[in-house]
MINUBA-495040 format. One record per residue (C-alpha): residue in three letters; z, y, x. Coordinates in steps of 0.2 Angstrom, whole numbers, plus 5000, padded with zeros to 4 digits. Example, Ala and Ser with C-alpha at 12.3 -4.5 7.8 and 13.67 -1.06 7.14 Angstrom:
Ala503949785062/Ser503649955068/
REM end
This chain:
Met500050005000/Arg500450125015/Ser498750095021/Arg498050135005/Val498950295002/Met498350345020/Ala496550315016/Trp496750425001/Val497550575010/Leu496250555026/Ala494650545012/Leu495350695003/Val495550795018/Leu493950755026/Gly492750715012/Met491450605007/Gly490450515022/Val488650555015/Gly487250665019/Thr486550785008/Ala484950675002/Ala485050544988/Ala485150364994/Gln483350334991/Glu482450514994/Ala482550655007/Thr483050825009/Leu482450975020/Leu483451115022/Gly483751255035/Thr483851445039/Val482451595041/Ser482851735052/Asp481951875058/Asp481651905077/Thr483251985079/Gly484251835072/Gly484651905056/Ala484551815039/Leu482951835029/Pro483251815010/Gly481851794998/Val480651685010/Thr479651555001/Val479651385009/Thr478351265003/Ala478251085008/Thr476651005003/Gly476450805005/Ile475050775018/Asp474450615009/Thr474650654990/Gly474650844989/Arg476350854980/Val477051024981/Phe478851084983/Thr479551254985/Ala481151344988/Val481651514991/Thr482951575003/Asp484551634997/Glu485751805004/Arg486051695019/Gly484251655023/Glu484551465019/Tyr483351355009/Arg483551175002/Leu482151064996/Arg483050914987/Gly482350764980/Leu480850744992/Pro479950574992/Pro480050505010/Ala478350545017/Arg477350665029/Tyr477350855024/Lys476651015030/Val477951155029/Thr477551335027/Ala478751495028/Glu478051645019/Leu478751835016/Ala477651995013/Gly477652095028/Cys478051955039/Asn476851825048/Ser476851655040/Val477451515050/Leu476651335048/Ile477351175054/Pro475951045050/Asp476850875052/Val478650845047/Glu479050675044/Leu480450635031/Leu481250455031/Val482250375017/Gly483950455014/Gln483550575028/Ser484350755028/Arg483250855041/Thr483651025045/Val482151155050/Pro482351315055/Phe481151455055/Ser480951635063/Leu479951755056/Lys479251925064/Val478552085057/Ala476652065056/Thr475352205055/Leu473952085051/Gln474051945039/Glu474251795051/Thr475051625053/Val475851545067/Thr475851355069/Val477351275077/Thr477251095085/Gly478450985092/Glu479250805092/Ala480550765078/Pro482350785083/Leu483150625087/Val485050685081/Asp485550695064/Ile486550835061/Ser487050815043/Ser487650645039/Pro489050525049/Gln488250375040/Val488150235054/Gly486450145051/Gly484650185053/Asn483050195047/Val481350075048/Asp479950205047/Arg478150165041/Arg477550155060/Gln478750025062/Lys478349935046/Glu476649935050/Glu476449895069/Leu477949795075/Pro477449595076/Leu478549495063/Gln478349295063/Gly478249255045/Arg478049435039/Asn479749455031/Trp479949645032/Met481949635030/Glu481949565048/Leu481449725054/Ala483349775050/Met483849695067/Gln483149875074/Val484749965065/Arg486349985073/Gly487649885065/Val486549755062/Val486749595074/Ala485949455063/Asn484749415050/Ala484349285038/Ser482549225031/Asp483149245013/Asn483249445013/Asn485049455017/Pro485249535034/Gly486549435042/Val488149475032/Arg489149405018/Asp488549415001/Arg489849534993/Ala489449665010/Phe487649685005/Gln486549764991/Leu484749774990/Asn484049924982/Leu482149964978/Asp481650144973/Gly483450184969/Gln483650024958/Glu484949884962/Ile484049714961/Thr485249594970/Gln485449424964/Gln487349404961/Val487449264951/Ala488149134965/Gly487949214981/Gly486249244993/Gly486249054998/Phe485149034980/Gly483949174985/Gln483549354983/Pro481949444976/Arg480849454990/Phe479149574992/Ser477649575003/Arg477649685019/Glu476249775012/Ala477149814996/Ile478849905006/Ala478250085013/Glu479950105022/Phe481950075022/Gln483550135026/Val485050025031/Gly486750095030/Thr488149985039/Asn489550105036/Leu489950255027/Phe488550245015/Asp488150375002/Val489250404988/Thr487850374975/Gln487850174980/Gly489150054978/Arg489749874973/Ser489649824992/Leu490949805005/Gly489949865020/Met488049875019/Gln486749955009/Val484849935010/Gln483850065002/Ala481950015001/Ile480550124993/Ser478950044988/Arg477150114993/Ser476350234982/Gly474550284983/Thr473850444990/Asn472350564990/Asn471250434999/Val470750274992/Asp471550155006/Gly471549955005/Ala471649815015/Val471249625014/Tyr472149505025/Gly472649335031/Phe474049275044/Phe473849095049/Arg475148985058/Asp474748815065/Asp475648685076/Lys474148675087/Phe474548835094/Asn476448785098/Glu477348725113/Lys478448585113/Asp480048585105/Phe481448605118/Val482548465110/Ala481348355102/Asn480148355116/Arg478548355106/Val477548485095/Leu478348485078/Pro477248485064/Tyr476948655054/Ser475748755044/Asn475848915035/Gln474449035026/Gln474849205020/Met473349305011/Gly473449455001/Ala472649624997/Ala473249794993/Ile472449954987/Gly472950124982/Gly472150294979/Pro472050444967/Val471750434948/Ile471950634947/Arg471950704965/Asp473550794970/Arg474350744953/Met474050554949/His474050404961/Tyr474150204961/Phe474550074971/Val474349884970/Ser474849734982/Tyr474649544979/Glu475149414992/Arg475249214991/Glu476049115004/Asn475548915006/Glu476748815016/Pro476348635017/Asn477548525026/Thr477848345029/Ile479548285025/Ile480148125037/Thr481648035032/Ala482447875039/Pro484247845030/Pro485447755042/Gly486047645028/Leu484347575027/Pro483647515044/Gly481847495045/Gln481447615031/Asn480547775035/Phe479847885022/Ser478448015024/Phe477948145010/Asp476848285009/Thr477448435001/Lys477048615000/Thr478148784995/Val477148904986/Gln477449094985/Asn476749224975/Ser477149424975/Leu476449564966/Leu476949744965/Ala476149884956/Arg476650064955/Gly476050234948/Asp476550414952/Trp476050564940/Gln476550744944/Val476450804926/Lys477050984930/Pro477551064946/Gln479351034940/Asp479150854932/His478750704941/Leu478650524934/Thr478550344943/Leu478450184936/Arg478450014947/Gly478449844942/Ser478549684953/Tyr478449504952/Trp478849364964/Asp478949174963/Arg479349024975/Lys479048834969/Asn479248674979/Pro479148524968/Phe479848404982/Thr481048484994/Gln483048475000/Val482848305008/Ser483448305026/Gly483148175040/Ile484448045035/Glu484548065015/His483647945004/Pro482048014996/Ser482848004979/Gln484048154983/Ala482548264983/Ala482448414972/Asn481148514962/Arg481548694966/Ser480948864960/Gln481449034960/Arg480849184951/Ala481049374950/Gly480449524941/Asn480849704941/Val480349864931/Val480950044934/Gly480350204928/Thr480950364937/Trp480750544930/Ala481350674941/Lys481450854935/Val481751024945/Leu483051134933/Gly483051274943/Pro482951334961/Ser484551244965/Thr484651104953/Leu483750944952/Gln484050794940/Glu483450614939/Val483350494926/Arg483150304929/Leu482850164917/Gly482549984923/Tyr482449794920/Thr482849674934/His482749474932/Phe483349334945/Asn483349134941/Trp483148984949/Arg482948814944/Asn483548664954/Asp482748504943/Leu482548324947/Ala481048274957/Val481048104951/Glu480848114931/Ala481247914931/Leu483047954938/Arg483548084924/Asn484647954916/Thr485147864931/Pro486847884940/Asn487047904958/Tyr487747764969/Val488647834984/Phe489047714998/Pro489847755015/Ala488147755024/Leu486847795009/Thr486847884993/Val485447844981/Gly484947944965/Gln484748124961/Arg485948264967/Arg487648264957/Asn487548444951/Tyr485648444946/Pro484948494936/Gln485348684938/Arg484648834929/Phe485349014930/Tyr484649184925/Gln485149354928/Asn484449474917/Thr485149674918/Phe484549814910/Ser485049974919/Gly485150174915/Arg485650294928/Tyr485750484930/Asp485950594945/Leu486150774946/Asn486050884962/Leu486651064963/Thr486751194975/Arg488151324975/Gly488251434988/Lys488751335005/His488951184993/Asp487851034988/Ile488650944975/Lys488050784967/Val488750694952/Gly487950534942/Ala488450384932/Glu487550214930/Tyr487650084918/Leu487149904919/Arg487049794904/Trp487049634915/Arg487049454910/Asp487149294917/Thr486649134908/Gly486248964913/Glu486448774913/Trp487648684926/Gln487648504925/Leu488948434937/Leu489048224937/Ser488248234919/Arg487448074925/Gly488847984933/Glu489347934950/Phe489847774957/Ile490947774973/Phe490947624983/Thr492247584998/Arg491147465007/Asn489247445012/Pro488447275005/Thr487547205021/Asp485947195010/Leu485747385005/Asp483847375011/Arg483547224998/Arg484347304984/Phe483547474986/Pro481647424992/Ala480647565001/Ser479247514989/Ala480347564974/Trp481347714980/Asn480947814964/Asp481047664952/Pro482747624947/Ser482247474935/Lys481847384952/Trp483447414961/Asp484747264961/Leu486447304956/Thr487147134953/Gly488647084963/Leu489247264967/Asp490947244958/Gly491947204973/Phe491347354982/Val491647484968/Gln493047604968/Arg492747704953/Phe491347784943/Asp491547984940/Leu490848064924/Asn490848234915/Phe490248284899/Gly490348434888/Asp489548604886/Trp488548634901/Thr487848814897/Ile488448964905/Glu488549124897/Ile489449274907/Pro489249454901/Arg489549584913/Pro489349764907/Thr489649874923/Val489950054924/Ala490050174939/Leu490350354940/Trp490250474956/Ala490450654962/Gly490250724979/Asp490050894988/Thr489450935006/Trp490151095012/Arg489351175026/Met490851275033/Thr490151355047/Asn488351335053/Thr488951195067/Phe490351105056/Thr489951015039/Val491250925028/Asn490950805013/Tyr492050745001/Gly491850644986/Ile492550504974/Arg491650354966/Trp492450234952/Asp491750054947/Ala492049954932/Asp491549784930/Trp492049744912/Gly491649554912/Ala491949494929/Leu493649414926/Asp493649374909/Pro492249244905/Pro492049214887/Phe492349044877/Val494049014886/Thr495348984873/Ser496548854882/Gln498348884878/Leu498748764894/Thr500348804902/Phe500848794919/Asn502648684921/Pro502948634938/Arg504548524940/Gly505848634950/Gly504848794948/Asn503448864958/Gln503548834976/Tyr502248974983/Gln502649154983/Asp501049214984/Ile500449124968/Pro500849214952/Leu501349074940/Asn502949034934/Pro503548874923/Gly502948924905/Asp501449034911/Lys499849024903/Leu498548964915/Tyr497249074906/Pro497949234900/Gly496249324895/Gly495749484895/Leu495949494914/Arg495249644922/Asp495349754937/Leu494749934933/Arg495750034945/Asn494350044959/Ile494350214963/Ala493750244980/Pro493850414990/Arg492650435005/Gly492650565018/Gly491750625033/Phe491350775044/Asn489850815056/Trp490050935070/Asn488451005079/Val489151045096/Gly488551215103/Gly487451235087/Lys485751175097/Gly485651015087/Asn485450915102/Val487350845102/Val488350795086/Val490150715084/Arg490350625068/Gly491750535059/Gly492450485042/Ser493350365032/Gly493550295013/Leu493450125002/Tyr492150044997/Tyr492349904983/Ser491349764980/Ile491249634965/Pro491449444964/Asp489749344960/Ser489649264943/Asn490149104951/Thr491949144949/Ala491949174930/Phe490849024925/Ser491948904935/Gln493448954925/Gln492148954910/Ser491748774912/Phe493048674919/Asn494648744909/Gly494948574900/Gln493748634885/Arg491948644888/Ile491648524902/Leu492848364903/Val493148274919/Asn493448094918/Ser493647954932/Phe493547764927/Pro494347664940/Tyr493747484944/Asp494647374931/Gly494347204940/Leu493247144926/Pro491547074927/Asn489947204925/Phe490847364930/Val489347434939/Gln488247394922/Asp489547464910/Pro490947574918/Thr491447654903/Arg491747494893/Gly490647564878/Arg491647714877/Thr490547874872/Ala490848044877/Gln491248084858/Asp492647964859/Tyr493448064872/Ile493048234865/Ser493848174848/Gly495348124856/Lys495047934852/Tyr495447894872/Pro496448004882/Leu495748094897/Pro496448094914/Ala497248244922/Gln496048384923/Ser495648494937/Pro495648664930/Arg494848814939/Val495648984937/Ile495749154942/Ala497349224947/His498249324935/Asp498349464948/Tyr496749444955/Lys496049614962/Met494249674966/Pro493949654985/Tyr493649824995/Thr493649885013/Trp494450045022/Gln493050105032/Ser493350225048/Thr492150275060/Leu492050405074/Gly490550425086/Ala489450535094/Gln487450565096/Gly486550655109/Gln484650695114/Leu484150675133/Gly482250725131/Glu481050735117/Val480950545116/Ile482650475123/Gly484250495112/Ile485950395116/Glu487350365102/Ala488950285101/Asp490150225087/Phe491750155085/Asn492050065068/Tyr493550005060/Trp493549895044/Lys495049825036/Val494749715021/Tyr495849695007/Asn495749574991/Phe494549444999/Ala494449294988/Arg494949124993/Leu495548954983/Ser497248894983/Asp498048744975/Pro499748784966/Asn500048614959/Leu500648544976/Phe502548494981/Phe502848614997/Tyr503848535011/Pro504748675020/Ala505148565036/Thr503348555040/Val502648725031/Tyr501348605024/Ser501048525005/Leu501448345003/Asn500048225000/Pro499948214981/Thr499248034982/Thr501047984987/Ala502148124981/Gly501148154965/Arg501048344958/Pro502348464950/Asp501248474934/Pro500848294932/Arg499648354917/Ala498548434929/Asp497748364945/Ala497048484958/Ala497048674953/Ala495548784961/Phe496448954960/Trp495449094964/Gln496649214974/Tyr496449354986/Trp497249395005/Asn497049555015/Gly496649555033/Thr495549665047/Ala493749635051/
REM end
């Protein structure tokens, strides 16, 4: 608690660790002076998109300051004009996503109408934001080589990113990552990034920014990293490309471990085109890519000596993105973007020692649509309204239809049958609405906003729906019982005479459906205060509320917890007689102050000292909620049938008893294994602090260093409160011999949190 109070005080003193730009846009600002250094009010500063012709204007105030906010990341020519003075033109200023760039002007009294052109390299020092991270610009996107062409791997160019995965999750935990495209959050959060994230072709993404510490207050629901990507848009020129990238093992060297060339083949083909519908006003862009990755699966199960299997399979991906931009009026701009991606493989997920009957038919699909209306309300006011829909689903189905009603057979050396937790079908559907208002008042750049996500996760999760035999020993004739020629035909498997090897038969039954509504709200407000020409303070606060993350519907169990002798664990909030499922569990106190400063040492823009501190909340994925929804002793009933010593147990392990017999209570169920969200569960968050410096040594050389500190609070963990604790060893007793405090329940999966430093 003391650390949290310190974070609040520090954040309120220092302010919010963000720059002046919205997370997915850019800002151009600066001062205009005369040749004596005095401020020039009334100067018109105009930024014109080099590729699109879009025009943005601002007028300097009494201090000679101007601000152009809400600029799409692009290249601009910028002019400063005042009657009686020469005009100054900067022909090429590049603004990156999320960047605030300072460009000063100096005008002189002129007797003739003339324009002075100023050229120079872009500054390498950011004098406006303490955020730790970096940008991958359009040149890097287009020119850096990428094996596999996954644009997210370029995040390795950004400071603070030390690892990267091939599934669009840049080397961080799921809860420390959010993926945003054109200001729309599109992250899959049903059950973690291991089940995939939306993918886009390299040609569809124009550029992106990765914030690893102290990212913008307008973004949240992540412990530590935000990826802000923008899609490519059309220009005044009709530009297109047709491409193909091919990889084949004939060009590869031998694998260092296998000492041979491993088989591999991949083909990526696509096309992209963009251009004007109405020059300077309306543009379009479309891209499509298809990827084929044929593969050969080779497996040799050790429990079946002499049996080797080889299967040809292929992963196919399709990616489509389309975008339109329309400058309705000088102060009104509309953008509409839609995307689609799918990935399919009908025979996959079999390793080198698994039986081929374990193969899966896997597919993923994502679709996103967003419309953005940006309106300039006045010389110092900009608003944006964004409406969108995002969808993600995955299906892990049975690859062999003949095994749909066949149980699994688990021997110590071999597992035969389809996977115990398939089929799976999960769907995330989110309608979103967002409002951003940016105001400039004197030396203050103020931003306020709100976001609502009508988020709903549904699906089907069949865990042991077909049942599973557990054997204690391997028969000596496994290869005869499961012949290689009939690996996918259970009618030809010989299961006779196995009663002496079997221990039990596990079978679950009930309602496999998942439904987790998670309406989510966010509010934020922040201010960037330029106290002097060299010192900027930022301060703000954010609030996130996830209404359904901890309160899944259809959980009406009145089961209580009654351990003999009381609860032995001080950190588990359960006492004798407490309900395991209290209902209405929510954590809505997720208020996150953030603060930062930026000191332009000497005022020349070549040395900056920056720092900040703040709180960053995350949210659990829906797996936490649907585990409790499914396994609470009502919707899915867990049953286990131990071997009864009678003949033909493997042929009829339930002895004719049906699922309905247990649901109706005709036969008693064994002790269930409840999955419970802790009564005092809190949303995870990090307290982040940073202090660093950045300097420019020449036109193309810069150096920077940052010290970053994280402390993690409320990170989720699993505990089992239904165990006897033995103080002499500081461990729990083995429940097989010691029993359990509450014999009505078996092992309990209790979702809690812990605190620590990272």
